[in-house]
Residue, then its C-alpha position, 0 to 999 in steps of 0.5 A: m599793438p604788439d609788433v609782429d614783424d620781427a616775430q621769430d619761429g620758436k626753436d625749442y619744440h623738443i620733437g620726439v620728447p613726450m609731454q610729461s604727465n606726472a601722477f599727483f602725489l596724493k592717494g586717490s587724487n590724480s583725477l581731480d581738477w588742477g585747482m583741487k590738486n593745488r589746494l591739496a598740495r598746500i595742505f600736504n607737503p609734496a616732498t613727504g606726502k604728509t601734513v601736520m594740521l593744527a586743529v583749533d576749531h573746538g570752540y564751535f561746540q565747546g566754547p572757550t576750550t582750555g588753551l583756546e581762551r585767546i587764539d590770538i595769543a596762544i595759537v598765532p605763535l604756533v602757526p608758522y610750525a603747522d602745515a595747515l590751520m583747521i579753524t572756524r571762520g569767526a576765529l579766522r577773521t577775528s584772531i588770525p592775521a591776514e598775513m598768515a601764509k598757511p592754508v586754511v581748512l575751514r570748519s564748515s559744519g556746526g549748529q549744536s553745542i556740548l549741551k545737546e546731541l552732537s550729531n545734530e549739525l547743519v552746513a554752517v558756511d556757504v561755499e562763497d564765504a569759503v572762497r572769500l576766506n581763501a580756504s584750501a579745504m572745507a571740513v564737515q563732521v560726519y556721525i556714522g551710527g549717530v542719531h542724525e547720521h543721515q543728516s550729517i551724511g547729507n551735509l557732507v554731500k552738500v559741501v562736496d557738491a559745492g566744493t566741486k563747483t569751486g575747486i575746494p576739497t572737502l575733509a570729512v571728520t568722523g565723529v564718534g559718539k560715546e556709545l560707539v567703539r573706536d575700533a578698526k571695524y567701526l573706523g573702517l566703516a566710517t572712513r570708507i563711507c566718507a570717501e565713497m560720498g566724495a570726501h577728498v580727505v578723511k580725518t579719523y581716530y587711530c586704533e591700536k589694532g587694525f589701523a593699517r586695514v582702515a588706512a588701506a581700505c580708505p581710497v583717499p588720504l587719512v589724517i588722524a585726530g589727536g583726541k584728548k590730551l595725552p602725555e607727550p610721549e604717548a601722543l608722539k607714539m600715537a602719531y608715529e604708529a599712525i604714520d607708520q601704518g598708512a596715515a597721511g598726517v595728523d590734525m592735532g589740537r589739544n595734544i599741542f596747544q594744551c602742552e606746557a611747551p606748545i611750540a616745542m611739541i608741534q616741532a616734535v610732531r613735525a619730526v615724527v610726521h615729516d622726518q619719520e623720527k622715532p617717538d623716543k627721539a622726538y620726545e628728546l627733541y621736545l624736552s630739548l626745545k622746551r628747555d630752550a623755550v621762552p614762555n609764550r603765555s602766562 
């Protein structure tokens, strides 16, 4: 039992000094619970307000995507350079060491393949499993304008509600069908709907005209998808322009792990996102790191 006889009155009450109540650093997140904020602060660097997420969840509908044939060999060496890892629970459990200290954005929708209609998804992960995996966020694909638009929005709502009960944020990913145009009008519609439905972060595509309006009209942080593999200077330019116009980060996959020097590329992307490095300087950094790199895969 504690000895209370010698208990002394405290002396550092700082009477007259108001209790600090600092605003949370992420857009639209100030009213969230402590657990939500803490998880988001793992994904986004509080010093810059930005993130470099490494997307390696392609296999959930594409199978063994080029560069992801062996996640344990190709991706694990990249993890230290990422702020967060976007991945499926199967790949996480089988291929990523549990000692990894990076936050996980857990792919939580699925149920279709490239052989079928992509928008026909369901909630593919129970929130209790996300808790077991110590996920910092759950990711759900939303197909605005798709054949199964209503169903995919319903998936988002279910995950947001489940995550709210457990303190896990939801990242909505705007899936764009082949028949839709990735312009500011469409992306503005898709990202705003996701935010209005409760998503805490939205992943979308960059568009050259009007992206600043898309970012401004979305009340939660936007991260951009890398999309298809681009030449390295173009990918770095896209990342720079997106950040410059209001994006809070990137969630790149193929533009990193399909490079000849993936470790060099992710470091160049980091320079753009966190250090506001210009694309040409970032590309010079990529070339320099590439020259010095030891090949990490055959």
